[in-house]
C-alpha positions as CSV (number, residue, x, y, z in Angstrom):
1,M,8.7,-13.9,31.3
2,R,10.2,-17.1,31.5
3,V,7.7,-19.3,32.6
4,A,5.3,-18.1,29.8
5,L,8.5,-19.3,27.6
6,L,9.0,-22.1,29.0
7,R,5.3,-23.1,28.1
8,R,6.0,-22.4,24.7
9,S,9.1,-24.5,23.8
10,A,7.0,-26.5,21.1
11,P,7.1,-24.0,18.3
12,E,4.3,-22.1,17.4
13,P,1.8,-21.9,14.5
14,T,2.3,-19.5,12.6
15,H,-1.4,-19.4,10.9
16,V,-4.7,-20.3,13.2
17,T,-7.9,-21.5,10.6
18,V,-11.4,-20.3,11.3
19,I,-14.8,-21.7,9.9
20,H,-17.4,-19.7,9.5
21,E,-20.7,-21.2,7.7
22,G,-18.4,-23.6,5.3
23,T,-15.4,-21.3,5.4
24,F,-12.2,-21.4,6.2
25,Y,-10.0,-18.6,7.2
26,P,-6.4,-18.9,7.4
27,V,-5.6,-16.1,10.4
28,A,-1.7,-15.5,10.4
29,V,-0.3,-15.3,15.0
30,R,1.8,-12.4,15.9
31,R,3.1,-11.8,19.1
32,R,3.9,-8.2,20.4
33,A,5.2,-7.4,23.8
34,M,4.0,-4.3,24.0
35,A,0.2,-6.1,23.1
36,R,-2.2,-6.1,26.0
37,R,-4.4,-8.1,24.8
38,I,-5.5,-10.2,21.0
39,T,-6.9,-8.8,19.0
40,L,-8.0,-9.0,15.2
41,R,-7.2,-7.0,12.4
42,V,-7.7,-7.6,8.4
43,S,-5.5,-5.5,6.0
44,S,-7.4,-3.1,3.8
45,A,-4.4,-3.8,1.4
46,T,-3.3,-7.1,1.8
47,G,-7.0,-8.8,2.9
48,E,-4.9,-10.8,5.0
49,I,-6.5,-11.9,8.8
50,V,-4.0,-11.6,11.4
51,L,-4.1,-12.2,15.2
52,T,-2.2,-10.2,17.4
53,L,-0.9,-11.8,20.7
54,P,0.4,-10.4,24.1
55,E,3.0,-12.1,24.5
56,R,1.0,-13.9,28.0
57,A,-1.3,-15.4,25.7
58,D,-1.7,-18.8,25.0
59,I,-2.9,-20.6,21.5
60,A,-5.6,-22.4,22.8
61,T,-7.0,-19.2,24.0
62,A,-6.2,-17.5,20.4
63,Q,-8.2,-19.7,18.8
64,R,-11.5,-19.3,21.1
65,F,-11.0,-15.6,20.8
66,A,-10.6,-15.8,16.6
67,D,-13.9,-18.8,16.1
68,A,-15.5,-16.4,18.9
69,H,-15.4,-13.7,15.7
70,G,-16.2,-16.3,12.6
71,A,-18.9,-13.7,11.5
72,W,-17.1,-10.5,12.2
73,I,-13.8,-11.4,9.6
74,A,-16.6,-13.2,7.4
75,G,-18.1,-9.9,7.0
76,R,-14.5,-7.9,6.9
77,V,-13.6,-10.4,4.4
78,A,-16.6,-9.9,1.9
79,R,-16.6,-5.8,2.1
80,L,-12.7,-6.2,0.8
81,P,-12.6,-4.5,-2.7
82,E,-12.6,-7.0,-5.3
83,R,-9.2,-8.1,-6.8
84,V,-8.3,-6.8,-10.7
85,A,-5.1,-8.4,-11.6
86,F,-2.4,-6.5,-14.4
87,E,-3.8,-8.7,-17.3
88,N,-4.7,-8.2,-21.1
89,G,-8.8,-6.2,-20.9
90,A,-8.2,-5.0,-16.9
91,V,-9.0,-1.8,-16.3
92,V,-6.7,0.3,-14.0
93,P,-6.3,3.7,-13.4
94,L,-3.0,6.0,-13.9
95,R,-2.6,9.2,-13.0
96,G,-6.8,8.9,-11.9
97,V,-8.0,7.9,-15.1
98,P,-9.3,4.5,-16.0
99,H,-6.4,2.9,-18.3
100,R,-7.6,-0.2,-19.8
101,I,-4.6,-2.8,-20.2
102,L,-4.3,-3.7,-23.8
103,H,-2.2,-7.5,-24.8
104,W,-1.2,-5.7,-28.5
105,S,1.5,-7.5,-29.7
106,V,4.0,-10.9,-28.6
107,A,7.0,-9.1,-29.7
108,A,8.5,-7.4,-28.3
109,G,8.2,-3.8,-27.2
110,A,7.8,-0.8,-24.4
111,T,4.7,-0.4,-22.0
112,L,2.7,2.9,-22.8
113,A,0.2,4.6,-21.6
114,T,-1.7,6.4,-24.3
115,T,-4.8,6.6,-26.3
116,A,-7.1,3.7,-28.8
117,P,-8.4,4.6,-32.3
118,D,-12.2,5.2,-30.6
119,G,-10.9,7.1,-28.0
120,T,-9.9,4.7,-24.8
121,A,-6.8,5.6,-22.6
122,I,-5.1,2.0,-23.0
123,I,-1.7,0.7,-21.5
124,A,-0.4,-1.0,-25.0
125,V,1.4,-4.5,-23.6
126,S,3.8,-6.1,-25.3
127,G,6.0,-9.4,-25.4
128,Q,4.6,-12.6,-24.5
129,A,1.2,-13.0,-22.3
130,P,2.7,-14.4,-18.9
131,H,5.1,-10.8,-18.6
132,V,2.4,-8.7,-18.9
133,A,1.4,-8.9,-15.2
134,R,5.4,-8.3,-14.5
135,R,5.5,-5.1,-17.9
136,V,2.8,-3.2,-16.8
137,R,4.0,-3.1,-12.7
138,D,7.2,-2.2,-14.1
139,F,5.8,-0.1,-16.5
140,L,3.8,1.7,-13.0
141,E,6.9,2.0,-10.9
142,A,8.9,3.6,-13.8
143,E,5.9,6.9,-13.9
144,A,5.9,7.0,-9.8
145,R,10.0,7.3,-10.1
146,R,9.5,9.9,-12.9
147,D,6.5,11.8,-11.5
148,L,7.6,11.5,-7.9
149,G,11.6,12.7,-8.0
150,A,10.3,15.8,-10.7
151,A,8.0,16.5,-7.6
152,V,10.3,15.9,-5.0
153,T,12.8,18.6,-7.1
154,R,10.5,21.0,-7.0
155,H,9.2,20.9,-3.5
156,G,12.4,20.1,-2.1
157,R,14.4,23.4,-4.4
158,A,11.4,25.1,-2.2
159,L,13.1,24.7,0.5
160,G,16.6,24.7,0.1
161,R,16.6,21.4,0.3
162,A,17.4,17.4,-0.7
163,P,16.8,13.9,0.2
164,K,19.7,12.0,0.6
165,R,18.2,9.1,-1.5
166,L,14.4,8.2,-3.3
167,T,12.9,5.0,-3.0
168,V,10.4,3.5,-5.0
169,R,9.2,0.0,-3.3
170,D,5.4,-1.6,-2.8
171,T,5.3,-0.4,0.7
172,R,1.5,-1.6,3.1
173,S,1.7,1.0,5.9
174,R,2.4,4.1,4.7
175,W,2.1,5.6,1.5
176,G,5.7,7.8,2.0
177,S,8.7,7.9,5.0
178,C,11.2,10.0,5.2
179,S,14.8,8.8,7.3
180,A,16.9,10.3,9.5
181,R,19.1,10.4,7.5
182,G,16.8,12.2,4.4
183,H,16.1,9.1,2.3
184,L,12.9,9.6,1.4
185,N,10.5,6.2,0.0
186,F,7.0,6.3,-1.3
187,S,4.9,3.3,-3.2
188,W,4.6,3.5,-6.3
189,R,0.8,2.8,-6.4
190,L,0.5,7.3,-5.1
191,I,0.7,7.0,-9.2
192,M,-2.7,5.4,-10.2
193,A,-3.6,8.1,-7.7
194,P,-5.2,11.9,-8.6
195,P,-1.7,13.9,-9.8
196,S,-2.2,16.2,-7.1
197,V,-2.5,12.9,-4.2
198,L,1.1,11.7,-5.5
199,D,2.1,16.6,-5.1
200,Y,0.9,16.4,-2.0
201,L,3.1,12.9,-1.1
202,A,5.9,14.1,-1.9
203,A,5.7,18.1,0.0
204,H,5.4,15.9,2.8
205,E,8.2,14.0,2.7
206,V,10.9,16.8,1.7
207,A,8.6,18.9,4.3
208,H,10.1,16.3,7.0
209,L,13.6,17.3,6.1
210,V,13.0,20.2,7.7
211,E,10.8,19.1,10.3
212,M,11.7,15.4,11.5
213,N,8.1,15.3,13.9
214,H,4.1,16.0,12.9
215,S,3.8,19.9,14.8
216,D,2.9,22.1,13.5
217,R,5.7,23.8,12.8
218,F,5.9,20.9,10.2
219,W,2.7,21.5,8.7
220,R,2.8,24.9,8.2
221,V,6.1,24.0,5.9
222,V,3.5,21.3,4.5
223,E,0.8,24.5,3.9
224,T,4.3,26.0,2.0
225,L,4.4,23.7,-0.3
226,Y,0.9,22.7,-1.0
227,P,-1.3,24.8,0.5
228,R,-4.3,23.3,0.1
229,Y,-3.1,19.6,1.5
230,E,-6.6,17.9,3.4
231,E,-8.1,17.9,0.4
232,P,-4.7,14.9,-0.9
233,E,-5.1,14.0,2.3
234,R,-9.4,13.6,2.7
235,W,-8.6,11.3,-0.4
236,L,-6.0,9.1,0.9
237,K,-7.7,8.7,4.4
238,R,-11.0,7.5,1.7
239,H,-10.3,6.3,-1.4
240,G,-6.3,5.1,-0.8
241,A,-6.9,1.2,0.4
242,E,-8.4,0.9,-3.2
243,L,-5.2,1.4,-4.6
244,H,-4.5,-1.9,-2.7
245,R,-6.7,-4.2,-4.8
246,Y,-3.9,-3.5,-8.0
247,G,-2.1,-6.1,-9.6
């Protein structure tokens, strides 16, 4: 191990580049002590291409590996969902319902989910145009915090438990988590999913306040809180990655 480290005395590149049919693909390089082989993945949440290396693999070998998978990288990137910016006219889901972002005034004001005269569901945003994206995101985070807070409180009362803290962030790897200290953390993007999905995730993490594992006992607790939990689980597996394309 020490010899391998000495061989890499110069700083390693954080990225390598793969060129496939004239297109350049930046590939992030990550070393993992537990890795047994070189692997490639394309994150459906961020679109990032990541090359994971075992401790003893050298960069030249990693580059050859990435180059040999150029077609695979191109194919995965091409299948990524199209990004949707939070901008005037964009359509984003709110509680599972498509809403069109409407920048209706440059004057300061609250962001609201409402209905246009023609019956279209909209997120009405005011303020200067450069701040529209931030205002929409702030609004969605606040709505997520409100819905999750209510759901966590309801499920917690059913179990006689309460979290020490509830945090809403833009998590990428997990939709929710529960720490050993009883701190619950959720992705604000759950507010874009159907309400049943957010409610189920709240029940799932509250259940961890009783069972800090995924044993049969844990799932029995989940079932007492949310009897048909398989349905939102399936929804997340099929559509969850799509929520990361917004914003």
